[in-house]
Each structure stands twice: as structure tokens, then as C-alpha cells.
N, C-alpha and C positions, 0 to 999 in steps of 0.2 A: 538529434537535429539542433540542439541548442547552439553549438559553435556556428552553424550555417545562419541560424536566425540572428545571432549576435553580428555577424558580418554584414548580412543584407540590411538590417535595421540600424547598424552602427550603435549598438548598445553594449554595456558591460555584461560579464557573466552574471553578476547579481541581479541586474534588470532582466536578463533573459530568463533566469530561474523563476521569475515571478509568474511566467506563463505556466509553469508547473505548480508552484507553491500556492498560487491563488485558487487553482482548482481544488487542491486538497483541503485548503482552508475553507472553501465554500462547502465542500462534502462535509467537513467537520461540523459546520454550523447548521446544516440542514438534517443531519442524521436523527437527532431526537424528534423534531416535528414529523418527519417522514415515518419514523418508527411508530409514533402515535397514530398516525393515519393508517398504518398497517394493521393496528389493533382493531380498527373499525371496519376497514374495507378489505382486509385480507392481505396475507404476504404476497401471494402470486400476483394479485392485481397491482399492487404497488411496484413489485419488481418489474412487471411487464411494461407499465408506463415509464418506469425509470430507464430501462435499456433502449426503448424506442425513441424517446425524447432526446437522450443523450447522443444516439446514433444520428439523428437528424441534424442536431447542432454540429456534430463532427463533420457532416457533409457541407455545412456552410462556412466552416473555419477557413478553408483555402482561399476564399474569396475576399477576406478581410484584409485591408492594407495597413491601417495605423496600429501602433503598438497598443494604445489605450483601448481601442474597440476590441482588438484580439484578446486582451486580458479580461475585458468585461464579458465577452462571449464565453471565455474559458471558465469564468465564475459561474455563469448561468449553467454551463455544462456540468460543473461540479455539483450544483444543487440538484440537477436532474440525475446525476449518477448516484447520488447519496441513497436513493431508494433501494438499490440493490444490497449494499452492504448493511444497511439499517435493518433489513428484514431476513437476509439469507440465513444467518446463524440461528435466529429465532425460529424460522421455519424448520431447519434441520433438527434443532432441540425438541420441537414438537412432533415431528414425524418420524424420527428415528428412535430406536430402542435406546434407553439411557446408557446401556453398556457401550453402545457403538457411537455415542455422540462425539467423543474425541477423535475417533478414527474418521467419522463423517466430516467433521469440520476440517481435519487434516486434508482430506481429499478435496474438499471445496477450496481450501487454500492452495492446494496443488494446482487446481485449475486456474486460480488466479495468476499463478507463477507462469503457467503456460500462455496465458493471455498477455501478460506483461512482456514475456520473452518474445513472443511472436510479433507483437505490435512493434517493439523497438527493432527487431531484426529485419522485419519487412520495411519499416520506415527508413532504416539505414541504407537498404539496397536501393529503394526507389529514389532516395535523395541523392545518391551517388550518380545515378543516370539521368536525373532530371532536376527536381528542386524539392525543398521541404514542403512547398505548397501541394505538390503532386502526392507526396508521401501522406500528408493529412487527408487528402481525398480518398486515397486507396484505403487507408485505416477506416474512414467513415463508412465506405462501402462494406468492408469486412465486418465492422460492428453492426451494421443493419442486418446482414445475413445471420450473424450470430444471434441477434434479438429474435428473428423469425424462428430459428431453430430452437431457442429457449422456449418460446411460447408454445411450440408444437409438441415439446418433449417433457416439459416439467410435470412431475406427478401431482395429482390432485391433492389438496390439503384435506386429510382425513380428520384431524384433531384440532383444527383451528375453531375457536369460539369467539365470535365478534364481541367487542366491548365499545361503549360510547367513547368519543373523544372528549376528554375532560382535561384541559390545560392545567388546572390546579392540581388534579391528581397526578398528572405526568410530572409536574414540578415537584411534588412531594416525594414521588417515587424516585426521581433523579437525585434529589437531595439525600434521601434515605441511602441510596446506593454510594454516593460520594462520601457519606459519613461511615460506611462500612469499611473499616480499615483493611481488610483483606482485599476487597474489590478495588479499593483506591491504589494499593499497592500493585495489583495486576494491571490497572489502567496505565500507571506510570511506567511500569516495566515494558508493556507494549510500546509506548511512545518512545522510550529510550532505544529499544532495539530498532525502531523505525527511524530514529535520528541517524543511526549509523548507516542503515541501508539507503535512505534518501540522500545522505551526504555523498556516499561513494558513487552511487549511480547517477546522481545528477551532475556530478563534476567530471565524470570518467571521460566523456567526449572531449572536454577541453584539454585534458592531459594527453590523450591519445592523438589528437589532432595537431598537437604542438610538437616542437623538437624535444627529445631526439627521435620521436616515432614518426610524426608526420603522416598518420594513416588517414586514408579516405574514409568517407561516411559509411560506405558499404561494409568495409572491413571492421569499422568500429561497431556497427550494428551486430556483427557476428559475436562480439564479446557478450552480448546479452543472452546468447544461447546458454550462458552460464546459469541463467534462471532454472534450467532443467535440474540443477543441484537442488533447488528449492522444491521442485516437483517431487523428487524422490524423497527428500527429507521430510516434507509435510505429510506424505502418505504413511510415514512410518514412525514419526515423533509420538503420536498419540498412544501407541502400543508401548513404546519405550518408557514413556512417563508413568504408564500403569504399572509397569515392572519395577522401575527404579525410584519412582517418586518425582514429583514436579520440581522440587528445589534442585536435586542433583542434575536433572536434564537442563534446567534453566542455567545453572552454572556452566554446564558443558557448552550451551549456546553462547554465553558470554566469552568463554575461553576461545572458542572457534572464531567468533567475530573479531576479538581483539587481535588474536594471532594473524588473522587474515589482513587486517589493516597494517599491521607491521610488515607483513611480507610484501604488500603492495608499495612499500617505500623503496624497494629495490628497482632501479631503472632497467628492467628487463621484461619483455613481453611475457616470458614464461612465468616469471615471479608474480606479475600483475594477474595473469590468468589463475595461478594458484591461489593468490590471496583473494581474489574475488570469489572464487569457489568457496573458500573458508567462510568469508563474510556472509555469503548467501545461505550456506548451511547453517550458521550461527543464527542469523536473523530469523529464518523460517522455524528453527527450533524454538526460539524464545516466543514467537508470535502465536505458534500452534498452541503451545503450553499455556500461555497467558489467556488467549481468547477462548479456549475450551474451558478453562477454569472459571472464567467469568460466566459462561452459559450454564455451567453445572452448579455454581454457588450463589447465583443471584436469588435472594430470598423472594422478591416480587418483581413483576414487570420484566420478564426475561428479554423482551425486545428492547425495552429502554436501557437495561443493563449492558446489552451487547452494543447498543448504539452509543452509549456513553464511552465504552471502551474504545470504539472505533473513532469517536470524536477526538479524544485525547491522542490516539494513535495517529490520526491524520494531521493533527496539530504538530506532533513530533516529526512528520514527514515534512511539513512546511518549514518548520524551524531548521531541521537538519539540512535541507536543500539550500535554503537562503544563507544560513550561517557557513555552510561549507563553501558556497560559491564566493562569499565575501573573503572567507579565509584564504581560498585559492588565489583570488585576485591579489591579496596582500602578502601571502607567504608561501604560495605554491602548494604542492601536494602534502608537505609537512604540516601545513595549517589544517588541512582536511583531516589528517591522522589525529591531530590534537583534539579536534571536535569530537571525533568518534571514540577515542579512548576515554575522554572525560565522560562520555555518555555511558560507556560500559562500567566505569568506576562507580558511577551513581547507581546503576542497576545492581551491582554486586552489593551495595549497601542495603538497597531496599529488599533483596532476597534473603537478607540475614534472618528476618522474621518469618513466621509460618506463611507458606504460600499453598 
């Protein structure tokens, strides 16, 4: 929907990308505080409040007219949304057998990919026949339905033990995790993979709606069905990492993502589809391995360790989307490719040491 938002509000791609990046930045800032609240009030309670508040804000977004107010509301929505990723992986690590944690987190991330794909696909179809405001309204209704289904079906937490909220203790735990060399590398690896994914899919609509493709919003939304590649990849990467080792699988993800970026440079719909598939597979490979490793190796404060990973991960998304939008505005898709390949080169250097 970003190209349509740019046209209606008469703003640049970089300015329009703020409607996405400000949300992910807000998620990043709220993750640690909300993960601490989940230690006291419970994972399920925090996740429930998160999805319902975010859904209600989503229903309000179509009625906002000014860009400033729209960005502000998206930031508030990001804070609300943070409660789910801040606690979901910690919930799985507590409630699932240790041998199945990687696979469980892979399935959770596969579900994320289905949600991301469905929202973009539905939004594109609705925008083609009406407007981006109607698209947001439809997504808000769907999100509220999903929130209700989540609350009715989520399994009871059997192993959660509440702990008091202690800001000092939380800060010490976070600082200890940041000083852990292995965890820090995993945090940065997740962020660098997200730079690539955020860059490619944030700017994709601009490229496909411009010459020589000139595709309508509904057709562009269909490209997000490629997220299904991530669904399949996420569900199987955990088992693959157990057999081959994390580092090998991480390098495989980097190779896939880098090759995919290069393939998308070809001005052909078939090449773009193939390249996006490779980028998606590479991203989810790296994300599943890095995030599950954090959950498994955090010495203390598992929820805070996962929240820190996601904080840096979402910062990577914000940076990737904004940098890529600016690069596209100045140098076209070649600029986006440079951003992505630089991120994967840094990731390869980080993975040289033990993962």
C-alpha cells in the first residue's frame, strides 16, 4: 500500500516508509519493558492484552487523515504489538520440551509468515478495488478475529512462575546478555537478516508499480504469497540445524538471501519471483536459527534475552526499510541490492566465530 499512500499524501518513498519503520522501532523500544511485565503477570495475559489493543488501534487507523497523526498512531500500535513477540518465544521455551524448542519456534515463526503474507495479500486486493484506508479497515477486523481465536485456544501455562518486576534486575540481566559474546552475535545476525528482508519487501511495491511493470495493487499483493516459502522453511530449519549445525545452516541462509537479491536485479517478473523466494527462504533460515539459539543459550532471564534479540531484530527492520527506501529513491533497485549485500557480508563475518 505504500505507493498509494505516497500518491495520496504526496510524500516520498522514504517518508511513506516511516509508517512501517516507526511501528517496528516502537516494538523494539517496548519489548524489554513488556517482557518484564510478563515475568510478573504471565505470558498469556500480556499476549492477550497486546493483540486486542493492537487490533483496536488497527480499526482506528483508516479514519486518520494527517501523516503526523497516522505515524503517531502507528507508533502506539507498535508499543501494543510488542507484547506478543516479547513473550511468545519465552512461553514456548517454558512449555515445550527442550528437544522440541527449535521446532516449536520454527512453527511459531511459520505462523508469523502466514500472517504477514495474508495481511499484505488481502490489503493489496482490497486497495485495488477501493483504497488503502479500506484495506486497513479490513485488516483491523481480521486482526480482532484472530485475537479472539488466540484467547480461546491458547494452552494454559503449566510451568510459568511469577517474579516481581524489578527494573534494576531487568537492566542487569539485559546488560549481562549484551555482554555475552555469543548472544550479542546472535542478536546482530538476526538484525542483519532482517535488514535484507525489510529492505526488499518495503520497497517492492514501488518497483512493481513503476515502469516497465506498472502492476496494480492487487497483483502486487499477490507477490507476498511468496511468504509461504518462509512458512515451509521455518517449520523445517530447526531440525536441519540439529543435524548440520547452526553455523552451516546460517551460511546457507546468507547464500540464499544474497543470491536472491542478485536475481531480483533482472527486469523480469519471473526473475523477481524467483529472487524473492530465495530471499524469503534465506531470511527465515537465519531468523529461526538465531532466535532459537538465543532461547536455548540465555543463561538467565529467558524472556529478556528473547526480547533483546527482537529489539535489535526490529531495529534492523526499521533501518533496512528506511535505508532501502532512500537508496531506491536515489539509485533505484540497484541501491536496494547494495544495502542488502552489505548486510549479508557483515553477517558472514559475524558467523566466523562460534554460533
